[in-house]
C-alpha positions as CSV (number, residue, x, y, z in Angstrom):
1,M,-180.9,23.7,278.9
2,K,-178.4,26.2,280.3
3,K,-176.5,26.4,277.4
4,I,-179.7,26.9,275.3
5,K,-179.7,30.3,277.8
6,E,-176.5,31.6,277.5
7,I,-176.6,31.1,273.9
8,F,-179.6,33.8,273.9
9,E,-178.2,35.7,276.2
10,S,-174.8,36.0,273.8
11,I,-177.3,37.2,270.9
12,K,-179.0,39.2,273.2
13,L,-175.3,40.8,274.5
14,K,-174.3,41.1,270.9
15,W,-177.5,42.1,269.3
16,L,-177.7,45.2,272.5
17,R,-173.1,45.8,271.6
18,D,-174.2,46.7,267.5
19,R,-176.8,48.8,268.2
20,L,-175.3,50.4,270.8
21,L,-171.9,51.1,268.5
22,T,-174.2,52.1,265.4
23,V,-176.3,54.5,267.5
24,I,-172.5,55.9,269.0
25,L,-171.0,55.9,265.2
26,I,-174.5,57.8,264.1
27,A,-174.0,60.5,266.9
28,I,-170.2,60.8,266.5
29,L,-171.0,61.9,262.4
30,I,-174.2,64.2,263.1
31,A,-171.7,66.1,265.9
32,A,-169.1,65.8,263.1
33,F,-171.4,67.8,260.7
34,I,-172.9,70.2,263.2
35,G,-168.9,70.8,264.3
36,I,-167.9,71.2,261.0
37,N,-170.4,73.8,260.2
38,L,-170.6,75.9,263.1
39,G,-166.6,76.3,262.2
40,V,-167.4,77.1,258.6
41,Q,-169.7,79.7,260.0
42,A,-167.4,81.1,262.7
43,L,-164.6,81.4,260.2
44,N,-167.3,83.3,257.5
45,I,-165.5,81.6,254.7
46,S,-167.0,83.0,251.3
47,D,-169.1,80.6,249.0
48,I,-167.3,79.5,246.2
49,D,-168.6,80.9,242.7
50,L,-168.5,78.2,240.3
51,T,-170.3,80.6,237.6
52,E,-168.4,81.0,234.0
53,E,-169.3,85.0,234.4
54,K,-168.6,85.3,238.4
55,I,-172.5,86.2,238.4
56,F,-172.1,86.5,242.7
57,T,-169.1,87.9,242.6
58,L,-168.3,91.3,242.8
59,T,-166.6,92.9,239.4
60,D,-163.7,94.6,239.5
61,Q,-165.4,97.8,238.7
62,S,-167.3,97.7,241.4
63,K,-164.4,96.9,243.7
64,E,-162.2,99.9,242.0
65,A,-165.2,102.7,242.9
66,I,-165.7,101.3,245.9
67,S,-162.2,101.6,247.3
68,K,-162.0,105.1,246.5
69,I,-164.4,105.9,248.7
70,P,-162.4,107.2,251.9
71,E,-161.9,104.7,254.9
72,E,-163.1,107.1,257.9
73,E,-167.0,107.3,256.3
74,E,-169.4,104.9,257.9
75,I,-171.6,103.6,255.4
76,T,-174.3,101.3,256.7
77,V,-176.2,99.3,254.5
78,Y,-180.1,98.2,255.6
79,L,-181.2,95.0,254.2
80,F,-185.3,95.0,255.1
81,D,-187.2,91.6,255.5
82,Y,-184.3,89.7,254.0
83,E,-183.1,86.2,255.2
84,E,-179.2,85.6,256.1
85,D,-178.7,82.7,253.5
86,T,-179.5,84.8,250.0
87,S,-177.6,85.3,247.3
88,L,-178.2,89.1,247.8
89,V,-177.0,89.1,251.2
90,D,-173.3,87.3,250.1
91,L,-173.2,89.8,247.9
92,A,-173.6,92.3,250.1
93,K,-170.9,91.2,252.3
94,Q,-168.8,91.2,249.5
95,Y,-168.7,94.5,249.8
96,T,-166.8,94.6,253.7
97,D,-164.4,93.0,252.3
98,V,-163.6,96.3,249.8
99,R,-163.9,98.4,252.6
100,K,-164.4,97.5,256.3
101,N,-166.1,101.3,256.6
102,I,-169.2,99.6,255.0
103,K,-171.3,97.6,257.4
104,I,-174.4,95.4,256.4
105,E,-177.2,94.8,258.8
106,L,-179.5,92.8,258.1
107,T,-183.1,93.9,259.9
108,T,-187.0,94.6,259.8
109,T,-189.5,97.2,260.4
110,T,-189.9,95.9,263.6
111,E,-186.5,96.0,264.7
112,K,-186.0,99.4,263.0
113,P,-189.2,101.3,263.1
114,D,-188.2,105.3,263.2
115,L,-185.9,104.4,259.9
116,A,-189.2,102.4,258.8
117,Q,-191.1,105.2,259.4
118,E,-188.9,108.4,258.3
119,Y,-188.1,106.5,254.8
120,G,-191.0,104.8,253.9
121,I,-190.4,101.4,254.5
122,S,-193.3,98.8,254.8
123,A,-193.1,95.8,256.5
124,G,-192.3,92.6,253.4
125,S,-191.1,95.3,251.1
126,Y,-187.5,94.0,250.9
127,S,-185.7,96.9,250.7
128,I,-182.4,98.3,250.7
129,L,-181.8,101.6,252.5
130,I,-177.8,102.7,252.2
131,I,-177.1,105.8,254.8
132,D,-173.9,107.7,255.2
133,G,-174.5,110.6,257.8
134,E,-176.9,113.0,255.6
135,K,-177.4,111.2,252.5
136,H,-179.1,108.2,251.9
137,K,-180.6,105.3,249.1
138,L,-183.5,103.7,248.8
139,I,-183.7,100.9,246.9
140,N,-187.0,98.9,246.4
141,Q,-187.1,95.0,245.4
142,T,-188.8,96.0,242.3
143,E,-185.8,97.8,241.2
144,L,-183.1,94.9,241.0
145,S,-184.4,93.3,238.1
146,T,-185.6,94.4,234.4
147,F,-186.9,92.5,231.7
148,D,-185.2,92.4,228.1
149,Y,-188.1,91.7,225.4
150,S,-186.1,91.6,222.7
151,T,-183.9,88.1,224.4
152,G,-186.8,86.7,227.1
153,N,-184.3,86.9,229.3
154,T,-184.6,88.4,233.2
155,I,-181.8,90.9,233.4
156,D,-180.0,90.7,237.4
157,I,-179.0,94.7,238.1
158,T,-178.4,93.7,241.9
159,E,-174.8,95.2,242.3
160,Q,-175.3,97.9,240.1
161,R,-178.1,99.1,241.8
162,L,-176.0,98.5,245.5
163,T,-172.6,99.9,244.0
164,N,-173.9,103.1,242.2
165,G,-176.0,103.4,245.8
166,I,-172.7,103.1,248.0
167,I,-171.4,105.3,245.7
168,S,-173.8,108.1,245.7
169,V,-174.4,108.2,249.4
170,S,-170.4,108.9,249.7
171,S,-168.4,111.6,249.0
172,K,-167.2,110.3,246.1
173,G,-171.0,110.5,244.8
174,E,-171.9,113.0,242.5
175,I,-175.6,113.1,241.5
176,L,-175.4,114.6,238.2
177,S,-178.9,117.1,237.1
178,V,-180.7,115.9,233.9
179,Y,-183.4,118.6,232.6
180,M,-186.1,117.3,230.4
181,L,-187.8,120.5,229.0
182,T,-191.6,120.7,229.0
183,G,-193.9,123.3,228.1
184,H,-194.3,122.1,224.2
185,K,-196.5,119.1,224.4
186,E,-193.0,117.4,224.7
187,Y,-192.8,113.6,225.5
188,S,-193.4,113.2,229.6
189,S,-190.8,111.4,232.2
190,V,-193.3,110.1,234.0
191,S,-195.7,108.7,231.1
192,E,-193.8,108.6,227.6
193,M,-189.6,108.3,229.0
194,A,-190.7,106.3,232.0
195,T,-188.5,103.5,231.3
196,F,-185.8,105.8,230.3
197,K,-185.7,108.1,233.5
198,Q,-185.8,105.2,235.1
199,Y,-183.0,103.7,233.5
200,L,-180.9,107.4,234.5
201,E,-181.9,107.1,237.7
202,L,-180.4,103.4,237.8
203,E,-176.9,105.2,237.4
204,N,-177.6,108.0,239.6
205,Y,-178.6,111.0,237.3
206,E,-181.3,113.0,238.9
207,I,-184.3,113.2,236.7
208,K,-186.4,117.0,236.9
209,E,-188.9,118.5,234.7
210,L,-188.1,122.0,233.2
211,D,-190.9,124.7,232.5
212,L,-188.6,127.4,231.1
213,L,-191.6,129.9,231.6
214,I,-191.8,129.4,235.2
215,S,-188.4,128.9,235.8
216,G,-186.9,131.5,233.7
217,K,-183.9,130.3,233.2
218,I,-181.8,126.4,233.1
219,P,-180.6,125.9,236.5
220,D,-176.8,125.9,237.1
221,D,-176.9,122.4,238.2
222,C,-178.0,121.5,234.8
223,K,-175.2,119.1,233.1
224,T,-178.0,117.9,230.3
225,L,-180.8,119.9,228.2
226,V,-183.4,116.6,226.9
227,I,-185.6,118.2,224.3
228,S,-188.1,115.3,223.3
229,S,-190.5,115.8,220.6
230,P,-192.0,119.3,221.6
231,R,-194.8,120.2,219.0
232,S,-195.1,123.0,219.3
233,D,-192.7,126.0,219.2
234,F,-190.3,127.9,221.8
235,T,-191.1,131.5,223.0
236,D,-188.9,134.0,222.5
237,S,-188.0,134.2,225.7
238,E,-187.4,130.3,226.2
239,T,-185.4,130.6,222.6
240,D,-183.0,133.4,224.7
241,I,-182.7,131.7,227.7
242,I,-181.5,128.5,225.5
243,K,-179.6,130.6,223.4
244,K,-177.9,132.1,226.6
245,Y,-177.4,128.5,228.1
246,I,-175.6,127.3,224.6
247,N,-173.2,130.3,224.5
248,N,-171.9,129.2,228.3
249,G,-171.4,125.6,227.1
250,G,-174.4,123.9,227.7
251,N,-175.4,120.7,226.2
252,I,-178.9,119.8,225.0
253,V,-180.3,115.9,223.8
254,W,-182.6,116.4,221.0
255,F,-185.1,113.6,220.3
256,N,-187.2,114.3,217.4
257,D,-190.2,112.0,216.3
258,A,-191.6,112.8,212.4
259,Y,-194.7,114.3,212.4
260,T,-194.8,115.9,215.7
261,Q,-194.3,119.7,215.2
262,D,-196.1,122.2,213.1
263,D,-194.1,123.5,210.1
264,K,-193.5,127.1,211.6
265,T,-191.4,126.1,214.5
266,P,-188.7,129.4,213.4
267,N,-187.4,129.9,217.2
268,A,-186.9,126.2,218.0
269,Q,-185.5,126.0,214.2
270,S,-183.1,129.2,215.3
271,I,-181.7,127.1,217.9
272,L,-180.4,124.6,215.7
273,D,-179.4,126.8,213.3
274,M,-176.5,127.2,215.5
275,Y,-175.5,123.7,215.1
276,G,-176.1,124.1,211.1
277,V,-179.1,121.6,211.7
278,T,-182.7,120.7,210.4
279,I,-184.5,117.8,211.5
280,D,-186.7,116.7,208.1
281,K,-190.0,115.9,210.2
282,K,-192.3,115.9,207.7
283,G,-191.5,112.4,206.1
284,F,-189.9,108.9,207.0
285,I,-187.3,106.4,206.0
286,V,-188.2,103.3,204.2
287,E,-185.9,100.6,204.0
288,Q,-185.3,98.9,201.2
289,D,-182.2,96.4,202.1
290,E,-184.4,93.4,204.0
291,T,-181.0,93.0,206.1
292,R,-181.4,96.2,207.7
293,M,-185.4,95.9,209.0
294,I,-187.0,93.8,211.4
295,S,-189.6,91.5,210.6
296,E,-190.0,92.8,206.9
297,N,-191.3,96.1,208.5
298,P,-189.4,98.6,205.9
299,T,-190.0,100.9,208.6
300,I,-188.8,99.4,211.7
301,I,-185.0,99.9,210.3
302,V,-181.4,98.8,211.8
303,P,-179.0,101.8,211.1
304,T,-175.6,101.6,210.5
305,V,-173.8,102.7,213.8
306,N,-170.5,104.4,213.0
307,Y,-168.0,104.5,215.6
308,S,-168.0,107.1,218.1
309,E,-167.4,107.8,221.8
310,I,-171.3,107.2,222.7
311,T,-171.7,104.5,220.2
312,E,-168.4,102.3,221.4
313,D,-170.0,99.5,223.1
314,V,-172.9,99.4,220.3
315,Y,-170.5,99.7,217.6
316,G,-169.7,96.2,215.5
317,T,-172.6,94.0,217.1
318,G,-174.8,95.9,218.3
319,I,-178.0,96.2,217.3
320,V,-180.4,100.1,217.6
321,L,-183.8,100.1,216.2
322,L,-185.3,103.4,215.1
323,F,-189.2,102.8,213.9
324,Q,-190.7,105.5,211.3
325,S,-187.8,108.2,211.3
326,G,-187.3,111.3,209.8
327,R,-184.0,112.4,209.3
328,L,-180.9,115.1,209.5
329,K,-180.0,117.8,206.7
330,F,-176.7,119.9,207.7
331,V,-175.8,122.8,206.0
332,A,-172.1,122.7,204.0
333,D,-169.2,121.5,205.7
334,E,-168.0,125.2,204.9
335,K,-170.7,126.7,206.8
336,L,-170.1,124.4,209.6
337,E,-166.8,125.5,209.6
338,E,-167.4,129.0,209.9
339,L,-170.1,128.2,213.1
340,K,-167.1,126.0,214.6
341,V,-168.7,123.0,214.8
342,A,-167.2,119.6,214.5
343,K,-169.9,116.9,213.1
344,T,-170.0,113.1,213.9
345,D,-172.7,110.9,212.1
346,L,-173.7,108.3,214.7
347,L,-176.9,106.3,212.5
348,I,-177.0,106.0,209.3
349,S,-180.1,104.4,206.6
350,S,-178.4,102.1,204.2
351,E,-178.3,103.3,200.4
352,K,-181.3,101.2,199.2
353,S,-183.2,103.1,201.3
354,F,-185.4,106.4,200.8
355,F,-186.8,109.6,202.2
356,R,-190.9,109.3,201.9
357,T,-192.8,112.1,202.3
358,K,-196.4,111.5,200.9
359,T,-198.3,109.4,203.8
360,D,-201.1,107.6,201.5
361,I,-198.6,105.6,199.2
362,Q,-199.1,102.5,200.2
363,T,-196.1,100.5,198.6
364,Y,-193.0,100.0,200.2
365,T,-191.8,100.9,197.0
366,A,-189.7,103.5,196.5
367,T,-191.5,105.7,193.6
368,K,-190.2,109.3,191.7
369,D,-191.6,111.2,194.9
370,D,-189.0,109.6,197.0
371,E,-185.5,110.2,197.7
372,V,-183.6,107.2,197.6
373,G,-180.3,107.2,199.8
374,S,-178.6,107.3,202.9
375,N,-179.0,109.8,205.0
376,V,-178.0,111.0,208.1
377,L,-180.8,109.7,211.5
378,G,-177.8,110.7,214.5
379,A,-175.3,112.9,215.0
380,I,-173.2,114.6,217.4
381,L,-172.7,118.3,217.0
382,D,-169.6,120.0,219.1
383,K,-169.6,123.7,218.9
384,T,-166.6,125.5,219.8
385,V,-168.8,128.3,221.5
386,K,-165.0,130.3,223.2
387,D,-162.4,130.1,222.0
388,A,-159.0,128.7,224.0
389,T,-156.9,131.4,225.7
390,G,-153.6,131.3,227.6
391,D,-154.8,129.0,230.2
392,Q,-158.2,129.1,229.9
393,E,-159.4,125.7,227.8
394,A,-161.9,126.1,225.4
395,V,-165.9,126.3,225.8
396,V,-167.8,123.6,224.0
397,S,-171.6,122.9,223.8
398,S,-172.5,119.6,222.5
399,L,-175.5,118.5,220.6
400,V,-176.4,115.0,220.4
401,I,-179.8,114.8,217.8
402,Y,-182.0,111.9,216.8
403,A,-184.3,112.0,214.0
404,N,-186.2,109.6,216.0
405,N,-187.7,109.6,219.9
406,Y,-189.4,106.4,219.6
407,F,-186.7,104.2,219.7
408,V,-185.9,105.3,223.8
409,S,-190.2,105.6,224.6
410,D,-192.3,103.5,226.2
411,A,-194.4,103.6,223.3
412,P,-195.3,99.9,222.2
413,V,-194.1,98.1,219.1
414,I,-196.4,95.5,218.0
415,L,-195.0,92.3,216.9
416,G,-196.8,89.6,216.5
417,Q,-199.0,89.1,219.6
418,Q,-196.6,91.0,221.4
419,S,-196.5,94.8,222.1
420,I,-193.5,96.0,223.6
421,P,-191.8,99.0,224.5
422,A,-189.4,100.4,221.9
423,I,-186.6,101.0,224.5
424,Y,-186.3,97.7,225.7
425,F,-185.3,96.1,222.0
426,Y,-181.6,95.6,221.2
427,Q,-178.6,98.5,222.5
428,N,-181.7,101.1,222.0
429,S,-181.3,102.1,225.8
430,N,-177.3,101.6,226.0
431,L,-177.3,104.3,223.2
432,A,-179.7,106.6,224.9
433,L,-177.7,106.4,228.4
434,N,-174.2,107.0,226.6
435,T,-175.8,109.7,224.5
436,I,-176.7,111.6,228.3
437,A,-172.8,110.0,229.3
438,Y,-171.6,112.2,227.0
439,T,-173.6,115.7,227.4
440,A,-173.2,115.1,231.2
441,K,-169.4,114.4,231.2
442,A,-170.0,111.6,233.9
443,S,-167.2,110.1,235.2
444,E,-166.7,105.9,234.3
445,G,-166.3,105.1,238.2
446,L,-170.0,106.1,238.7
447,V,-171.5,104.2,235.4
448,I,-171.3,100.3,236.6
449,R,-173.6,98.1,234.5
450,K,-174.1,94.1,234.6
451,N,-176.5,92.2,233.4
452,I,-177.2,88.6,234.3
453,E,-179.8,86.9,232.0
454,N,-181.8,83.9,233.8
455,T,-183.0,82.7,231.3
456,Y,-186.2,80.1,231.5
457,Y,-186.1,76.6,229.5
458,T,-189.5,75.3,228.3
459,A,-189.1,71.8,227.4
460,T,-190.5,70.3,224.2
461,Q,-193.4,67.5,224.7
462,A,-191.0,64.6,224.2
463,Q,-188.0,66.2,226.7
464,D,-191.5,66.6,228.9
465,T,-192.4,62.8,229.1
466,I,-187.9,62.1,229.4
467,I,-188.0,64.5,232.6
468,R,-191.2,63.0,234.3
469,V,-189.7,59.1,233.5
470,V,-186.3,60.0,235.1
471,V,-188.5,62.4,237.8
472,Y,-191.0,59.7,238.7
473,G,-190.2,56.4,237.1
474,V,-186.7,55.7,238.1
475,P,-187.2,55.9,241.7
476,V,-190.6,53.7,241.5
477,L,-188.1,51.5,239.2
478,I,-186.1,51.0,242.2
479,I,-188.6,50.5,244.9
480,I,-189.8,47.7,243.1
481,L,-186.6,46.2,242.1
482,G,-185.7,46.3,246.1
483,I,-189.2,44.7,247.1
484,V,-188.5,42.0,244.4
485,V,-185.4,41.3,245.7
486,W,-186.4,41.3,249.8
487,Q,-189.1,38.8,248.4
488,V,-186.5,36.6,246.8
489,R,-184.1,36.2,249.7
490,R,-187.3,36.0,251.9
491,R,-188.2,32.5,249.9
492,K,-184.7,31.8,250.0
493,K,-184.9,31.7,253.6
């Protein structure tokens, strides 16, 4: 009897010892796990970006631009309502590795009520406020992404926003003013051209509307004057103001849709005559080459893109879509030379295309009244208004002109069941932005574009079934097999 008790006591002690060792081992593992995590956090080791495009890592463009900011400047980036463990915070902290004078601070409207009130930041808005002295830049969460309707992808532009925002508040930042002419029923920057305006603001341009009858002049800070499909002629005083602006080396971007103006616009034409160009807007281009149209629509055309400073990142593989475009006509080369104008063709229709003036014709086959042949749809016209003298460089006024405005607007394009703003198609926005950069003489360091495409995958019915079997069926099968094995072993005992 005594031996039996000893055996039981031995078993109990062994059981307790084994359990105690197990508990101690688990405690050691937990302590080691916590210790390693605390150590890694204390070391502040950056996450390793294993994506092919390094989408969570600052680009060399950003690093180079940020490194030019003087070290004595103090820039603070306030991240309102963001949590520590987010990709945006990780990205923001990488700026401090480039410049130690850039500080990242996670906060809330409760912690910083004065800043929230001063800059209109509401609770839960996920806003980014960048401050350097008296200069500031406020970025809302909705501005960190856009959508490419032509590919169906969401485009993340967080780094572009952050980099340009930091640069804009620093001494290296330069806000370039772009004025959009008003007063003649032009496309508006708050309606038809709202997305275009948003894209420009993304690249640190300041967009302002300009009514020459009110202002009486074009402001000195105007880097580019944008004229968007005026539907009435300019007054004599407006014409004189614009011509004076040109003769002083001012630059113009002119978009013009077909059928947007009266026939009698002598003042507007007198401005274009300075560059030797006319917008033939009383007709439209019809494409007959099936490879140069979209959705079998002969009026939605894919023009040939010629290489130039404006089109260098669109040339070759880039596609631009024009919608019911007019055409440009030029004076003879000898006259252009006399006007001291250098012409560069940007967009050209195919040899199979034709220009139609009669809108009552229903067929898209060329008739005897149509002009078949290639046409110029966009061009650069650089006019020397003052010759170089001694140490003084020549003064050049640039006009970049397109016989189409629709392509850079928010006007809807109906394709099947979808209604898509025209500016979202392919390289339309890039062409427009490059055009502004050319005329505004924007520095390359200020323009940093980084698109991250997040494509959402939709499984077929068969693929969805397989996924459900793997996700739900396999775990259930493992549980059932475990129960069966347990029952078999139990019976063997």
